[in-house]
C-alpha positions as CSV (number, residue, x, y, z in Angstrom):
1,X,-3.6,-3.5,-4.1
2,X,-1.5,-6.3,-5.2
3,X,-1.6,-7.3,-1.2
4,X,-4.7,-8.8,-2.0
5,X,-2.2,-12.3,-2.3
6,X,-0.7,-11.7,0.4
7,X,-4.1,-11.4,2.7
8,X,-5.2,-14.6,1.6
9,X,-2.4,-16.4,1.5
10,X,-2.1,-14.6,5.6
11,X,-5.1,-16.1,6.4
12,X,-4.9,-19.2,5.4
13,X,-1.7,-19.7,6.9
14,X,-2.1,-18.3,10.6
15,X,-5.0,-19.7,11.5
16,X,-5.2,-21.8,14.5
17,X,-1.0,-21.0,14.2
18,X,0.7,-19.7,17.6
19,X,3.2,-17.0,17.4
20,X,6.2,-18.2,14.6
21,X,8.0,-14.8,14.9
22,X,7.5,-12.9,17.9
23,X,10.3,-10.5,16.5
24,X,9.4,-10.6,12.4
25,X,8.1,-6.9,13.0
26,X,10.8,-5.4,14.2
27,X,13.6,-7.2,12.2
28,X,11.3,-6.3,8.6
29,X,10.9,-2.4,9.6
30,X,14.3,-1.4,8.5
31,X,13.2,-2.8,5.4
32,X,10.0,-1.1,4.8
33,X,11.1,2.4,5.7
34,X,13.5,1.5,3.5
35,X,11.7,1.0,0.9
36,X,9.1,4.4,1.8
37,X,12.3,6.2,1.2
38,X,13.3,4.4,-2.2
39,X,9.4,4.8,-3.6
40,X,9.5,8.7,-1.9
41,X,13.0,9.0,-4.8
42,X,11.3,7.4,-7.3
43,X,7.8,9.8,-6.8
44,X,10.6,12.7,-7.0
45,X,11.8,11.5,-10.4
46,X,8.4,11.0,-11.6
47,X,7.8,14.4,-11.0
48,X,10.5,15.6,-13.1
49,X,9.8,14.0,-16.0
50,X,6.3,14.8,-15.5
51,X,7.4,18.6,-15.5
52,X,9.9,18.7,-17.7
53,X,8.0,15.5,-20.7
54,X,4.3,14.8,-19.9
55,X,3.9,13.2,-23.0
56,X,6.7,10.9,-21.8
57,X,5.4,10.0,-18.3
58,X,1.8,8.1,-19.6
59,X,3.7,6.1,-21.8
60,X,6.5,5.1,-19.4
61,X,3.3,5.2,-16.4
62,X,1.9,2.0,-17.3
63,X,4.9,0.5,-18.8
64,X,6.1,1.1,-14.9
65,X,2.6,-0.9,-13.7
66,X,2.9,-3.8,-15.6
67,X,6.7,-4.4,-14.7
68,X,5.3,-3.2,-10.9
69,X,2.8,-6.1,-11.2
70,X,5.6,-8.5,-12.3
71,X,7.6,-7.8,-9.4
72,X,5.7,-8.0,-6.7
73,X,5.0,-11.8,-7.8
74,X,8.1,-12.6,-8.2
75,X,9.6,-10.4,-5.2
76,X,7.1,-12.0,-2.7
77,X,7.9,-15.6,-4.1
78,X,12.1,-15.8,-3.9
79,X,10.9,-13.8,-0.4
80,X,9.4,-16.0,0.9
81,X,11.8,-19.4,0.2
82,X,14.1,-17.4,2.4
83,X,16.5,-15.7,-0.7
84,X,16.6,-12.5,0.6
85,X,20.3,-11.8,-1.8
86,X,17.8,-11.9,-4.7
87,X,14.1,-10.6,-3.2
88,X,16.0,-7.1,-2.2
89,X,17.8,-5.9,-4.8
90,X,14.2,-6.6,-6.8
91,X,11.7,-4.9,-3.8
92,X,13.8,-1.9,-4.4
93,X,13.4,-1.7,-7.6
94,X,9.1,-2.4,-6.6
95,X,9.8,0.8,-4.3
96,X,11.2,2.6,-6.9
97,X,8.5,1.6,-9.4
98,X,5.9,2.4,-7.0
99,X,6.9,6.3,-6.3
100,X,7.0,6.4,-9.9
101,X,3.6,5.5,-10.8
102,X,2.4,7.3,-7.7
103,X,3.5,10.3,-8.8
104,X,0.6,11.2,-10.9
105,X,-1.5,11.7,-7.8
106,X,1.2,13.5,-6.0
107,X,1.2,15.9,-9.2
108,X,-2.3,16.4,-9.1
109,X,-2.7,17.2,-4.9
110,X,0.4,19.3,-5.5
111,X,-1.8,21.3,-7.7
112,X,-4.8,21.3,-5.8
113,X,-6.1,24.0,-3.6
114,X,-6.5,23.4,-0.1
115,X,-4.8,20.1,-0.6
116,X,-0.7,20.7,-2.1
117,X,2.2,19.6,-0.3
118,X,0.7,19.8,3.3
119,X,-2.2,17.7,2.2
120,X,1.0,15.0,1.5
121,X,2.2,16.0,5.2
122,X,-1.1,14.6,6.7
123,X,-1.5,12.0,4.4
124,X,2.3,10.8,5.6
125,X,0.9,12.2,9.4
126,X,-1.7,9.6,9.3
127,X,0.2,7.0,8.3
128,X,2.4,7.5,11.3
129,X,-0.7,8.1,13.5
130,X,-2.0,4.5,12.4
131,X,1.1,2.4,12.5
132,X,1.8,4.0,16.2
133,X,-2.3,3.2,17.2
134,X,-2.3,-0.2,14.8
135,X,0.7,-1.3,16.6
136,X,-0.5,-0.9,20.4
137,X,-4.5,-2.7,19.5
138,X,-2.9,-5.7,16.9
139,X,-0.5,-6.6,19.4
140,X,-3.4,-7.6,21.9
141,X,-6.3,-8.8,19.6
142,X,-7.4,-12.6,20.7
143,X,-7.4,-15.4,18.1
144,X,-10.6,-14.6,18.0
145,X,-10.9,-10.7,17.7
146,X,-7.9,-11.1,14.8
147,X,-9.3,-14.0,12.7
148,X,-12.2,-12.2,12.1
149,X,-10.8,-8.6,12.1
150,X,-8.6,-10.6,9.0
151,X,-11.4,-12.2,7.3
152,X,-13.1,-8.4,7.2
153,X,-10.7,-6.5,6.0
154,X,-9.0,-9.3,3.2
155,X,-12.9,-9.3,1.7
156,X,-13.1,-4.8,2.1
157,X,-9.6,-5.2,-0.5
158,X,-11.1,-7.2,-2.5
159,X,-13.9,-5.5,-3.3
160,X,-11.3,-2.2,-3.0
161,X,-9.8,-3.9,-5.7
162,X,-11.9,-4.5,-8.2
163,X,-14.2,-1.0,-7.9
164,X,-10.7,1.1,-8.3
165,X,-10.3,-1.6,-11.2
166,X,-14.0,-0.2,-12.5
167,X,-13.2,3.4,-11.3
168,X,-9.7,3.2,-14.0
169,X,-11.8,1.7,-16.8
170,X,-14.0,4.1,-17.0
171,X,-11.1,7.1,-16.6
172,X,-9.6,5.2,-19.8
173,X,-12.9,6.0,-21.4
174,X,-13.6,9.4,-20.5
175,X,-15.6,8.5,-18.0
176,X,-15.2,10.1,-14.2
177,X,-16.3,9.4,-10.7
178,X,-17.9,12.0,-9.7
179,X,-16.8,13.7,-6.4
180,X,-19.5,12.2,-4.5
181,X,-18.4,8.6,-5.3
182,X,-14.7,9.5,-5.0
183,X,-15.0,10.8,-1.1
184,X,-17.0,7.6,-0.4
185,X,-14.5,5.7,-2.4
186,X,-11.8,7.2,-0.8
187,X,-13.0,7.2,2.6
188,X,-13.8,3.4,2.3
189,X,-9.8,3.0,1.4
190,X,-9.1,5.0,3.7
191,X,-10.9,2.0,6.9
192,X,-9.8,-0.8,4.4
193,X,-6.5,0.2,4.8
194,X,-6.2,1.5,9.0
195,X,-7.8,-2.3,9.4
196,X,-5.4,-3.4,7.7
197,X,-2.6,-1.8,9.4
198,X,-4.0,-3.6,12.8
199,X,-4.0,-7.0,10.9
200,X,-0.6,-7.2,10.2
201,X,0.3,-6.7,13.8
202,X,-1.7,-9.7,14.5
203,X,-1.5,-11.8,11.6
204,X,2.3,-11.4,10.2
205,X,3.5,-12.9,14.0
206,X,1.7,-16.1,13.5
207,X,2.6,-16.4,9.9
208,X,6.3,-15.8,9.1
209,X,9.2,-17.0,11.1
210,X,11.6,-13.9,12.4
211,X,14.4,-14.9,9.5
212,X,11.2,-14.0,7.2
213,X,11.5,-10.4,6.9
214,X,11.6,-9.5,3.8
215,X,7.7,-11.2,3.4
216,X,6.6,-9.7,6.3
217,X,8.2,-5.6,5.3
218,X,7.1,-6.3,1.6
219,X,3.0,-6.6,3.3
220,X,3.6,-3.9,5.6
221,X,5.0,-1.5,2.6
222,X,1.8,-2.4,0.9
223,X,-0.2,-1.4,3.9
224,X,0.8,2.0,4.3
225,X,1.8,2.8,0.6
226,X,-2.3,2.5,0.1
227,X,-3.1,4.2,3.2
228,X,-0.9,6.6,2.6
229,X,-2.6,6.9,-1.3
230,X,-6.8,6.6,-0.5
231,X,-5.7,9.7,2.6
232,X,-4.2,11.5,-1.0
233,X,-7.6,10.8,-2.9
234,X,-9.7,11.8,0.0
235,X,-8.5,15.2,0.6
236,X,-8.2,15.3,-3.9
237,X,-11.6,15.0,-3.8
238,X,-12.9,17.4,-0.4
239,X,-10.7,19.7,-2.3
240,X,-12.5,19.2,-5.3
241,X,-15.8,20.4,-7.0
242,X,-17.3,18.9,-9.8
């Protein structure tokens, strides 16, 4: 959920701006792909820890979350200044940690009847289909429509972060979300991050120059990781029973 700040910053910088980086998304895509591969490796490692030593996973999970948040802000700041040689390894570590923290959800998906490895594939395929559609839609938005969608999605992401933080806090005290509400939250998350994928194709070329591909890659990476998470959460919720 760390891309809340990305939206606010990008919105401020993109207002009344023409294209400043028409090729920045093309330049960023290899790094987005590399980050997703590293995330998959981190998830695989996390699953190994869960299966071999589940008691070790939970404390390391919380440590990874804290370190992941710190790395996000540090890497974003370094990348925005154009120091790619320092930002790239930081983003690589961030991607691995993201995969590790994601492994808990993937483990639940694998153990949920009706989801399993097929559900994970569906979530990944959904991200791919969204990318193709978002590229076509976002690249052709008018200025007024693009800025309106950016405002809407930005507010939606902020609201979703608040809801998920409350949900996480309640879970720590043993209060879990009923299935119908989890379906609603997850469906809303899918809808918001599908919108965010469209926003990326509109706003990133108006925010970053062609040589600022790493912060653009980080924004896109966050969009598709969160979209994957909420699709998977939705599948788990649909196939679960109270």
